[in-house]
Structures are given as structure tokens and as C-alpha cells.
C-alpha positions in Angstrom: 0.0 0.0 0.0 3.0 2.4 0.5 3.0 5.4 2.7 -0.5 6.7 3.4 0.5 10.0 4.8 -1.5 13.1 3.9 0.4 15.7 1.8 -0.6 19.2 0.8 1.2 20.7 -2.2 1.0 24.4 -2.5 1.3 25.2 -6.2 -0.3 23.6 -9.3 2.5 24.2 -11.8 4.7 21.7 -13.4 6.8 21.2 -10.2 3.7 20.8 -8.1 2.3 18.2 -10.5 5.6 16.3 -10.6 5.7 16.1 -6.8 2.0 15.0 -6.7 2.8 12.3 -9.4 5.6 10.6 -7.4 3.8 11.0 -4.1 0.5 9.4 -5.3 2.5 6.6 -6.9 4.2 6.0 -3.5 0.8 5.6 -1.8 0.4 9.0 -0.2 -2.9 10.9 -0.1 -2.2 14.1 -2.0 -4.0 17.5 -2.1 -2.9 20.3 -4.4 -4.0 23.9 -3.8 -3.4 26.7 -6.3 -4.5 30.3 -6.2 -5.3 30.2 -9.9 -6.0 27.3 -12.3 -3.7 24.3 -12.4 -1.1 24.6 -15.1 -1.9 28.2 -16.0 1.2 29.9 -14.6 4.8 29.7 -16.0 4.1 26.1 -17.1 1.5 27.2 -19.6 3.1 29.4 -22.2 6.8 28.5 -22.1 8.6 27.2 -25.2 8.3 23.6 -24.2 12.0 22.7 -24.3 13.3 19.7 -22.4 16.8 21.3 -22.4 18.9 18.5 -20.9 22.1 19.9 -22.3 21.8 23.2 -20.5 24.4 22.7 -17.8 26.0 26.1 -18.0 24.4 28.5 -15.5 23.0 31.9 -16.5 25.5 33.5 -14.1 28.5 32.5 -16.2 31.7 34.5 -17.0 30.9 37.3 -19.4 27.1 37.2 -18.9 27.0 40.7 -17.5 29.2 42.3 -20.1 27.4 40.5 -22.9 24.0 42.0 -21.8 25.5 45.5 -21.4 26.7 45.3 -25.0 23.4 44.0 -26.2 21.6 46.8 -24.2 23.8 49.4 -25.9 22.8 47.9 -29.3 19.2 47.8 -28.4 19.1 44.0 -28.8 19.1 42.8 -25.2 16.3 40.4 -24.2 16.8 41.7 -20.6 14.7 44.5 -19.1 15.1 45.8 -15.6 12.4 48.1 -14.5 13.9 51.2 -12.8 12.3 51.3 -9.4 13.2 51.5 -5.7 13.5 47.8 -4.9 16.5 47.0 -2.7 15.9 43.2 -2.8 15.9 43.2 -6.6 19.2 45.1 -6.8 20.8 43.1 -4.1 19.8 39.9 -6.1 21.3 41.4 -9.3 24.5 42.2 -7.4 24.8 38.7 -6.1 24.1 37.3 -9.6 27.0 39.4 -11.0 29.3 38.2 -8.3 28.5 34.6 -9.3 29.6 35.1 -12.9 33.0 33.5 -12.5 34.6 30.3 -13.8 34.8 28.5 -10.5 31.0 28.9 -10.0 30.3 27.8 -13.6 32.2 24.6 -13.0 30.5 23.9 -9.7 27.0 24.6 -11.0 27.5 22.7 -14.2 28.4 19.5 -12.4 25.3 19.8 -10.1 23.0 20.8 -12.9 24.2 17.9 -15.0 23.3 15.4 -12.3 19.8 16.7 -11.9 19.3 17.2 -15.6 20.4 13.6 -16.4 18.2 12.2 -13.5 15.2 14.1 -14.9 15.8 12.8 -18.4 15.9 9.2 -17.1 12.6 9.8 -15.2 11.0 11.5 -18.2 11.8 8.5 -20.4 10.0 6.2 -18.0 7.2 8.6 -17.5 6.4 9.0 -21.2 6.7 5.2 -21.8 4.2 4.4 -19.1 1.8 7.4 -19.3 1.6 8.0 -23.1 0.3 11.5 -22.4 -0.6 13.5 -25.6 1.6 16.6 -25.6 3.3 16.8 -29.1 6.4 15.3 -27.7 9.5 14.9 -30.0 13.1 13.9 -29.2 14.8 15.2 -32.3 17.1 17.7 -30.6 17.5 21.5 -30.6 19.2 23.7 -33.2 21.1 26.8 -31.8 21.2 29.2 -34.8 23.8 32.0 -35.3 23.4 35.0 -37.5 27.0 36.1 -37.1 29.9 34.0 -38.1 32.0 35.1 -35.1 29.3 33.9 -32.7 29.0 30.6 -34.5 32.7 29.9 -34.4 33.0 31.1 -30.7 30.4 28.5 -29.8 33.1 25.9 -30.2 34.5 27.0 -26.9 31.2 26.4 -25.2 30.8 23.0 -26.8 34.3 22.0 -25.6 33.0 22.6 -22.1 29.8 20.7 -22.8 31.9 17.8 -24.1 33.1 17.2 -20.5 29.6 16.0 -19.8 29.1 14.1 -23.1 26.8 16.8 -24.3 28.7 18.3 -27.2 26.6 19.5 -30.1 27.3 18.9 -33.8 28.3 22.0 -35.9 26.2 22.6 -39.0 27.7 25.0 -41.5 25.6 27.3 -43.7 25.6 25.0 -46.7 24.4 21.9 -44.7 22.0 24.0 -42.7 19.9 25.1 -45.7 19.1 21.4 -46.4 18.6 20.5 -42.7 16.3 23.4 -41.8 14.8 25.1 -44.9 12.8 27.5 -42.7 15.9 29.5 -42.0 17.1 32.4 -44.1 20.1 32.0 -46.4 22.2 34.5 -44.5 22.5 32.7 -41.2 26.1 31.8 -40.4 25.5 28.3 -39.1 24.0 26.2 -36.2 24.9 23.6 -33.6 22.6 20.6 -33.2 22.3 19.0 -29.8 20.4 15.7 -30.0 20.3 15.3 -26.2 17.4 17.8 -26.1 13.6 17.2 -26.6 10.5 19.4 -26.8 6.8 19.2 -26.2 3.8 21.5 -25.9 3.6 22.4 -22.2 -0.1 23.3 -21.9 -1.1 20.0 -23.5 1.2 18.2 -21.0 -0.2 20.1 -18.0 -3.8 19.4 -19.0 -3.2 15.7 -19.6 -1.1 15.3 -16.4 -3.8 17.1 -14.4 -6.4 14.7 -15.7 -4.2 11.7 -15.1 -3.5 12.7 -11.5 -7.1 13.3 -10.8 -7.9 9.8 -12.0 -5.2 8.5 -9.7 -6.8 10.2 -6.7 -5.0 13.5 -6.3 -7.5 16.2 -5.1 -7.1 19.6 -6.7 -8.5 22.9 -5.2 -8.3 25.7 -7.8 -8.8 29.4 -6.9 -7.6 28.4 -3.5 -5.2 31.0 -2.2 -3.1 30.4 0.9 -3.6 33.1 3.5 -1.7 31.9 6.5 -0.2 28.8 8.2 -0.1 27.5 11.8 3.2 26.2 13.1 3.4 24.0 16.2 6.3 21.9 17.4 8.5 22.6 14.4 5.8 21.5 12.0 3.2 23.2 9.7 0.0 22.0 11.3 -2.7 23.9 9.4 -2.8 25.7 6.1 -5.5 28.5 6.0 -6.9 29.3 2.5 -9.7 31.1 0.9 -11.5 27.7 0.7 -11.0 26.8 4.3 -8.5 25.1 6.5 -6.4 22.1 5.5 -4.3 19.7 7.7 -1.7 17.3 6.6 1.3 15.3 7.8 3.6 17.0 5.3 3.6 20.1 3.1 5.4 20.9 -0.1 5.8 24.6 -1.1 6.1 24.7 -4.9 4.4 27.9 -5.8 6.9 29.1 -8.4 7.7 32.8 -8.3 5.2 33.3 -5.5 7.0 30.9 -3.2 9.1 33.6 -1.4 5.9 35.5 -0.5 4.4 32.5 1.2 7.8 31.5 2.7 7.8 34.8 4.7 4.8 33.5 6.6 7.1 30.6 7.6 9.9 32.8 8.7 12.0 32.3 5.6 13.6 34.9 3.3 14.2 33.2 0.0 16.5 34.8 -2.6 14.0 34.2 -5.4 12.7 37.0 -7.7 10.1 36.9 -10.5 11.6 37.0 -14.0 8.9 37.7 -16.6 8.9 35.8 -19.8 6.8 36.3 -22.9 5.5 34.1 -25.8 3.4 34.3 -28.9 1.5 31.2 -30.0 0.0 30.8 -33.4 -0.8 28.3 -36.1 2.1 26.8 -37.9 3.5 29.2 -40.5 3.6 28.2 -44.2 7.3 27.4 -44.0 7.5 25.9 -40.5 10.8 24.9 -38.8 11.4 21.2 -38.3 13.5 21.7 -35.2 13.1 23.9 -32.1 15.4 26.8 -32.7 17.5 28.8 -30.3 18.0 32.1 -32.1 21.3 33.1 -30.4 21.7 36.8 -31.1 18.1 37.5 -30.0 18.2 35.0 -27.1 14.8 33.7 -28.0 13.2 30.4 -29.1 11.0 29.3 -32.0 9.3 26.0 -31.2 7.3 24.0 -33.8 4.7 21.4 -32.7 2.3 19.3 -34.7 -0.6 21.4 -33.3 0.9 24.9 -33.2 4.0 27.1 -33.2 5.5 29.5 -30.6 8.0 32.3 -30.3 9.2 33.0 -26.8 11.9 34.4 -24.6 13.0 37.7 -22.9 13.8 38.3 -19.3 12.1 41.2 -17.5 12.6 42.1 -13.9 9.5 44.2 -13.1 8.2 42.7 -9.9 5.0 40.7 -9.7 3.2 42.6 -12.5 1.3 40.5 -15.0 0.9 43.4 -17.5 1.7 42.4 -21.0 4.3 44.8 -22.6 3.6 44.9 -26.3 7.1 46.1 -26.9 8.4 42.8 -25.6 6.0 40.9 -27.9 7.2 43.0 -30.9 10.8 42.2 -30.0 10.0 38.5 -30.4 8.5 39.1 -33.8 11.4 41.3 -34.9 13.9 38.7 -33.7 12.2 35.8 -35.5 12.0 37.9 -38.7 15.9 38.1 -38.7 16.2 34.3 -39.0 13.1 32.8 -40.5 11.6 32.8 -44.0 8.1 32.8 -42.6 8.4 34.0 -39.0 4.7 34.1 -38.2 1.7 31.9 -38.7 -2.0 32.7 -38.8 -4.2 32.8 -36.9 -2.7 34.1 -33.7 -3.7 31.9 -30.8 -2.3 33.6 -27.7 -0.1 36.4 -26.5 1.2 35.4 -23.1 3.4 36.5 -20.2 4.1 35.0 -16.8 6.7 34.8 -14.0 9.6 32.4 -13.6 11.2 31.9 -10.1 14.8 33.0 -10.4 17.6 32.4 -8.0 20.8 34.5 -8.3 23.0 31.3 -8.6 20.7 29.8 -11.2 20.2 26.7 -9.1 16.8 25.4 -7.7 16.0 25.2 -4.1 14.9 21.7 -3.0 15.2 21.4 0.7 13.7 21.1 4.1 14.0 24.2 6.3 15.9 23.4 9.5 13.1 24.7 11.8 10.2 23.0 10.0 10.6 19.2 9.9 7.4 18.5 7.8 7.9 21.1 5.0 9.9 20.8 1.8 10.5 23.8 -0.5 10.8 23.2 -4.3 11.3 26.4 -6.3 13.8 28.6 -8.1 14.0 26.5 -11.2 14.3 29.6 -13.4 13.8 28.7 -17.1 14.3 24.9 -16.5 11.1 24.1 -14.5 9.7 21.8 -17.2 13.1 20.2 -17.8 13.8 19.5 -14.1 10.3 18.7 -12.9 10.6 14.9 -12.8 13.9 14.9 -11.0 12.6 17.5 -8.5 9.4 15.6 -7.9 11.0 12.3 -7.3 13.6 13.8 -4.9 10.9 15.6 -3.0 8.9 12.4 -2.7 12.0 10.5 -1.4 12.7 13.3 1.1 9.2 13.3 2.5 9.2 9.5 2.8 12.5 9.7 4.7 14.3 7.9 1.9 17.6 8.9 0.4 17.2 10.6 -3.0 19.2 9.0 -5.8 21.2 12.2 -6.4 23.2 14.4 -4.1 20.9 17.2 -2.9 23.6 19.3 -1.3 23.8 21.8 -4.2 20.1 22.7 -3.8 20.1 23.2 0.0 18.9 26.4 1.7 22.2 26.6 3.6 24.1 27.8 0.5 22.5 31.3 0.9 
């Protein structure tokens, strides 16, 4: 029968669903509460990449100078809203201080372990569940407009090779045959076959339905207002739909996690990083591969059922306002690389918030003062990619079992 403990998961995004999946499989009784609708946050409109080769952290050497140069050229995907927010600027300072080779090496080793673990679990998950989500495992093409950037990528790939993740260089002549959707003036691309893609909103809907069938109870429109702590444990969770009690609690509310964590006496270094996307019907000349458009730092993802442009990073607090300038940047960026950058009709213009840590590593840990709580957040732009590894590790930790990977890099004590 497994472990029949009662577990409340706060957050119905991809991390929350992954935690629910492994917990219900273990025999636990699981309740998921979400202040909105399940799967409608950052999990809904992202570009759907399962980016298992992404071992290099955002805070890598040269990251700050690169964005300064892009900002001066007017091509930066980054926007920092000028406002009096000490926490945000402290976070940005700490991010800049992490941009050094020693941290890149440390973070890459830890990310590789969690990425590889998540890939293994995803393979098993797809084999057993068969969820309809436009899944393909053909790889990702990183495309370069400028020859110097294409050639410089060889240095990055030499680093990736340490982990067995080196991509294949595709010169301009070969690229025109491999991916006819690209314009003739692109310099080249690198194909990494370790990466997959899917349509995230289809996955979230199908996974939500599957978990409901398995017995997970979902409460949507259920906002957490407060918690009661007794004897180093969270005893009650008070929400807009009443009071919940459980043996264990998982806090996996994405970018909103630090706001809830404050009620638990925790100050998490997680800030919201807003991303944008544009979903439409497949264009007349549609890419075969998901494309990372390097100079514009954006993605074009083709699926059987649709096509999406996405990217950008905006630090503007918890605002959900949709900045049309950011949407237009996606269109302009795609136009620089693709023969037919847009499809009709337009399906959705979207924005939401990613949970960003300054060291670009997730938090998966139990606070020292709360023995029945686990926090799972801070996955940045890799929430979808890392969800299975995170969910299984959280399940193991709650059941007092040793996770199959070293969890030290994701501990709260690193801050």
C-alpha cells in the first residue's frame, strides 16, 4: 500500500504536479491547492524545451558584459524596470558576483546530475503514461546569425563535451538542407540531439487529468492566506476555501514561493523573472527543429498542433501586465532568422513569471526549523526540464528515503 500520509502541495504548476505524481505513486494521499488554475502559470506558455544539455548557469563568465553590449545595441532580451526595490538590486549584485569560472564549473556539475536524472525519469514517465503533448526527441538547433558567434560557440561546446553533451556544428551549406525554414544569410548552427521538446499546456492538461484519475485532489482558486506552526511543523494551512491539515507540506508555488515563505519565517532569494511568448498556427514554412536564435536570445518551437515564439527576461516585480514592446521584439527577432516567422491565426499572447535564484540553481530542501515542510522552487527557465527529478527527490525526502542524487547543491544553507 505504500506510505498513506496526507500531503498538501501548494502550487499547481509543473513542479507541483511532478511532486504529486511521485507521491501518489508511493501511496500517499495528495491534495494540491493553487490560487489560480492548475497549469496556468509559467508552465502554460513557455517554449516547451526539455533542455537537458543546459548545464552552464545563466551566471557564467561574461554574462553581464554581454548583456551590457546588447543593451547598448538595443538587442538585449533583458529589461530591468527602474524602481526602488532594494531586494531586486541586491539579487542582481549577487548574480553578478557569481559570474566567475569557479562557479560555472561547480554549478554545471550539479545541474548535469539533476538534468540527467530528470531525463531518465521522463523517459520512464512517457513510456508508461503516453500523455498526448506533441512530444518529440529530435534535438534543438542553436542558430547563429553572425559567423564570429557561430565559431565562438566551439569553446562552449568544448566545455559541454566534458559531460558528453557536445553538439554537432552545422555550416551554412548543410543548414539550408537540414532546416529550410531559415534564411540563407544565417552563419550556421549547432545541433544538440540530447534535447527534446513538447507542448507544455497539453502536458499540463493531460497530467492534471491523469493525477485526478489516480486520486489527487485539486483545489483551484484556493489562495493560501496563513499557516499555523506547532512543534517545528506546519499543522494547518489556511486558505480562501477553508482550513487544510496534513502530515507533510510541499511549497512549490513558483515565483510566489518567497511571498508564502515569509509566513514561515524564511527569506528566499527568489525574484520573479517575466517571460513572454506568442502562440500561433504553424507558418507556411515551419521549422522542423526547435530553434534557439542566439543573437536574439529567443526560441521558436514548432509542434504538430501549433508554433510558438518565446523568450526575454524582464525584472519588473509581480506585475502580469503584457508589454507589447516585448512581444514585438519576439516578432522582430524571428524575422531576422526565418523565411516565414509568423503563422495565422494568432492563438495567444502570453506572459508569466519564472522563479529566479541568483545562482541559477533550484531550491529543493527542508528548512531546519520545519521538519514536515519541503520547498521546491527557483528552477528559473528549467522548471519543465527539471520537474521529474525534483518531484522524485521531494517524494523521497518526504518519505525519509535517500534521493538518488546528491541534494547538497540545492540546499537552503548555501545562501
